[in-house]
C-alpha positions as CSV (number, residue, x, y, z in Angstrom):
1,M,-173.7,-15.5,78.2
2,S,-170.1,-15.9,78.4
3,A,-167.7,-14.9,76.2
4,G,-167.0,-17.7,73.3
5,E,-170.1,-19.6,73.9
6,A,-172.9,-19.6,71.3
7,W,-175.5,-17.9,71.0
8,L,-179.3,-19.0,71.0
9,P,-182.4,-18.5,72.0
10,E,-184.2,-19.9,74.2
11,G,-185.0,-22.9,73.2
12,G,-182.4,-22.8,70.7
13,V,-183.4,-22.4,66.7
14,F,-184.9,-24.2,63.7
15,V,-182.4,-24.3,60.7
16,T,-184.3,-24.5,57.6
17,G,-183.1,-26.2,54.6
18,K,-182.7,-30.0,53.7
19,P,-179.2,-31.6,56.2
20,L,-176.5,-32.4,54.2
21,T,-173.0,-34.9,54.6
22,D,-171.4,-33.8,52.1
23,I,-170.1,-30.4,53.0
24,W,-167.6,-29.9,50.4
25,A,-169.6,-30.3,46.9
26,P,-171.8,-26.8,46.4
27,A,-174.9,-27.8,48.3
28,G,-173.0,-28.9,51.1
29,L,-171.6,-25.4,51.1
30,R,-174.5,-23.9,50.9
31,W,-175.8,-25.8,53.6
32,R,-172.7,-24.5,56.0
33,D,-173.8,-20.9,55.4
34,Q,-177.5,-21.3,56.5
35,L,-176.0,-22.6,59.6
36,A,-173.3,-20.3,59.6
37,A,-176.0,-17.5,59.4
38,H,-177.7,-19.0,62.4
39,L,-174.9,-20.2,65.1
40,H,-172.5,-17.5,66.2
41,G,-170.0,-19.3,68.4
42,P,-169.3,-22.7,69.2
43,L,-171.2,-25.5,70.5
44,R,-170.7,-26.7,73.8
45,N,-173.3,-29.4,74.3
46,P,-175.3,-29.5,70.8
47,C,-178.5,-31.5,71.4
48,L,-179.5,-31.9,67.1
49,R,-182.5,-32.9,66.0
50,F,-182.1,-33.6,62.0
51,V,-185.8,-33.4,59.8
52,R,-185.4,-34.9,56.3
53,K,-188.8,-35.9,54.2
54,D,-187.0,-38.4,51.6
55,R,-186.1,-42.0,52.8
56,S,-182.6,-42.1,51.8
57,Q,-180.2,-43.6,54.0
58,Y,-177.2,-41.9,55.9
59,D,-175.1,-41.8,58.7
60,L,-176.7,-40.0,61.9
61,D,-172.7,-38.7,62.3
62,N,-172.2,-37.2,58.9
63,L,-175.7,-34.9,59.5
64,V,-174.2,-34.0,62.8
65,Y,-170.4,-33.2,61.2
66,P,-171.6,-30.3,58.8
67,V,-173.3,-28.3,62.1
68,V,-170.0,-29.0,64.3
69,A,-168.0,-28.2,61.8
70,V,-169.8,-24.4,61.6
71,S,-169.9,-23.8,65.2
72,G,-166.3,-25.4,66.2
73,C,-165.1,-29.4,66.4
74,G,-162.7,-28.5,69.3
75,A,-165.5,-27.1,71.4
76,C,-167.7,-30.1,71.7
77,E,-167.5,-32.0,75.3
78,S,-170.7,-33.8,74.3
79,I,-173.4,-34.3,71.0
80,W,-176.6,-35.7,71.6
81,A,-178.5,-36.1,67.7
82,F,-181.4,-37.7,66.4
83,V,-182.8,-37.5,63.3
84,E,-186.3,-38.6,61.9
85,Q,-188.5,-38.6,58.4
86,G,-190.9,-35.4,58.5
87,D,-191.5,-31.7,56.8
88,P,-190.4,-29.2,57.1
89,E,-187.1,-30.3,56.8
90,G,-183.9,-28.4,58.8
91,V,-182.1,-29.0,62.1
92,H,-183.2,-27.8,65.6
93,V,-180.6,-27.0,67.7
94,R,-180.0,-26.5,71.4
95,E,-177.3,-26.6,74.2
96,A,-178.0,-30.0,76.5
97,V,-176.1,-32.7,77.9
98,P,-177.3,-36.5,77.0
99,P,-178.4,-38.6,79.6
100,A,-176.7,-41.8,80.2
101,P,-178.4,-44.6,77.4
102,P,-180.9,-47.2,79.0
103,Q,-180.4,-50.4,80.5
104,G,-182.7,-53.2,80.3
105,D,-182.9,-56.9,78.2
106,K,-183.1,-54.6,75.1
107,T,-180.1,-53.1,75.2
108,V,-176.3,-54.4,74.3
109,S,-173.5,-52.6,75.8
110,V,-170.1,-53.8,74.6
111,Y,-166.7,-52.2,76.5
112,I,-163.5,-51.3,74.1
113,A,-160.4,-51.0,75.6
114,R,-158.4,-49.9,73.0
115,P,-160.3,-48.1,70.2
116,S,-158.6,-46.4,67.1
117,R,-158.7,-42.8,67.2
118,S,-158.2,-42.1,63.4
119,A,-159.3,-43.9,60.2
120,V,-156.4,-46.0,59.5
121,A,-156.8,-48.2,56.6
122,H,-156.6,-52.1,57.2
123,R,-156.4,-51.8,61.0
124,P,-156.9,-55.3,63.3
125,A,-160.4,-56.5,63.7
126,V,-161.9,-54.8,67.8
127,P,-161.0,-58.3,69.6
128,E,-164.0,-57.9,71.6
129,L,-166.3,-57.7,68.7
130,E,-164.9,-60.4,67.3
131,T,-167.5,-63.4,68.6
132,I,-170.7,-61.1,69.2
133,A,-174.0,-61.3,67.3
134,A,-175.7,-58.4,65.4
135,F,-178.1,-56.0,67.5
136,G,-181.2,-57.1,65.8
137,N,-182.1,-57.1,62.3
138,D,-183.2,-53.0,60.6
139,E,-184.9,-51.7,63.8
140,S,-184.5,-48.3,64.7
141,I,-181.6,-47.9,67.5
142,G,-180.0,-45.5,69.5
143,M,-176.2,-45.0,70.6
144,A,-174.3,-44.0,73.1
145,L,-170.1,-43.6,73.1
146,Q,-169.0,-42.8,76.4
147,F,-165.3,-42.1,76.3
148,D,-163.1,-42.8,79.7
149,A,-161.0,-40.2,78.9
150,R,-161.6,-36.3,79.4
151,D,-159.7,-35.5,76.2
152,V,-161.7,-37.7,73.6
153,P,-162.1,-35.0,70.8
154,V,-165.7,-35.9,70.5
155,G,-166.4,-33.0,68.0
156,E,-164.1,-34.0,65.2
157,L,-166.4,-36.6,63.0
158,S,-164.3,-36.1,59.8
159,F,-161.5,-39.3,58.9
160,E,-159.2,-38.1,61.4
161,G,-160.9,-38.1,64.4
162,P,-162.2,-41.0,67.2
163,I,-166.0,-41.6,66.1
164,K,-166.3,-42.5,62.6
165,S,-163.4,-44.9,63.3
166,L,-165.2,-46.4,65.7
167,V,-168.9,-46.4,64.2
168,D,-166.9,-47.9,61.6
169,D,-165.4,-51.0,63.5
170,L,-169.0,-51.9,65.0
171,T,-170.0,-53.1,61.8
172,P,-170.8,-56.7,63.8
173,L,-173.2,-55.1,65.9
174,F,-175.3,-53.2,63.1
175,G,-175.2,-56.4,60.6
176,Q,-174.5,-55.6,56.9
177,R,-176.8,-55.4,53.7
178,M,-175.5,-55.8,50.1
179,I,-176.3,-52.1,48.5
180,A,-175.4,-51.2,45.4
181,G,-173.3,-54.5,44.9
182,R,-171.3,-53.9,48.0
183,L,-171.4,-55.2,51.2
184,L,-171.9,-52.3,53.9
185,A,-172.8,-51.7,57.6
186,K,-176.3,-50.9,58.4
187,D,-174.8,-48.1,60.4
188,Y,-178.0,-45.7,59.2
189,R,-179.7,-47.8,61.6
190,V,-179.1,-45.5,64.8
191,R,-181.3,-42.8,64.6
192,E,-180.4,-41.5,68.0
193,L,-176.5,-40.6,69.0
194,R,-175.5,-39.8,71.9
195,I,-171.7,-39.3,72.5
196,T,-170.2,-38.2,76.1
197,R,-166.4,-38.1,77.3
198,G,-164.6,-38.2,80.9
199,C,-166.6,-41.1,82.2
200,A,-163.9,-42.7,83.6
201,P,-160.8,-40.7,83.5
202,G,-157.3,-42.6,83.7
203,L,-158.4,-45.1,81.0
204,A,-158.7,-45.6,77.5
205,G,-161.5,-47.2,76.6
206,V,-165.4,-46.4,75.4
207,T,-168.3,-48.3,76.4
208,V,-171.0,-48.7,73.2
209,T,-174.3,-49.6,74.2
210,L,-177.1,-50.1,71.6
211,W,-181.1,-49.8,72.6
212,Y,-184.4,-49.9,70.4
213,L,-186.4,-47.0,69.6
214,Q,-189.9,-47.3,69.6
């Protein structure tokens, strides 16, 4: 292991505790402390499998953020994450580069030439998505975000980074439903997430691919 790399036993580690998304609330701070006790350096290609035993709807990127925030957002070169229902609760952490997304009739891919790089309020709709139909209804799906440029901060999952703004812009693909009196994107359908960069250096776009999970 070279200096500056995360220490993980062979096969990774399982950090017990309910994975949370609000890293500034008291419970979220305790979850960060639990993660920090097991992660002793930056994760470059984190592969994260989250397990929760409730049926709450949550965005997978929000579960990932506390882990990469503890290990170092700037070190991430790729992200591969899953979420499933089960017990005991926690997250299995290891290093692995995500594979290319599947292809075929049960997938959809959209190339966005100029994705938003931060969460700017009232930004215009993405032209490539203006006439696209939602991908399915309520099925669980996988999503790959393949960025062209090498310098995209894929680990910056806060509102200041490119991932959250892009996911928000993909509402036409996810579809929408009324939740607590508000019409919101069904991005909770994403149960596997693959984020890579450097796919076409010299360009500045992103290829978004969705597929159905078993």
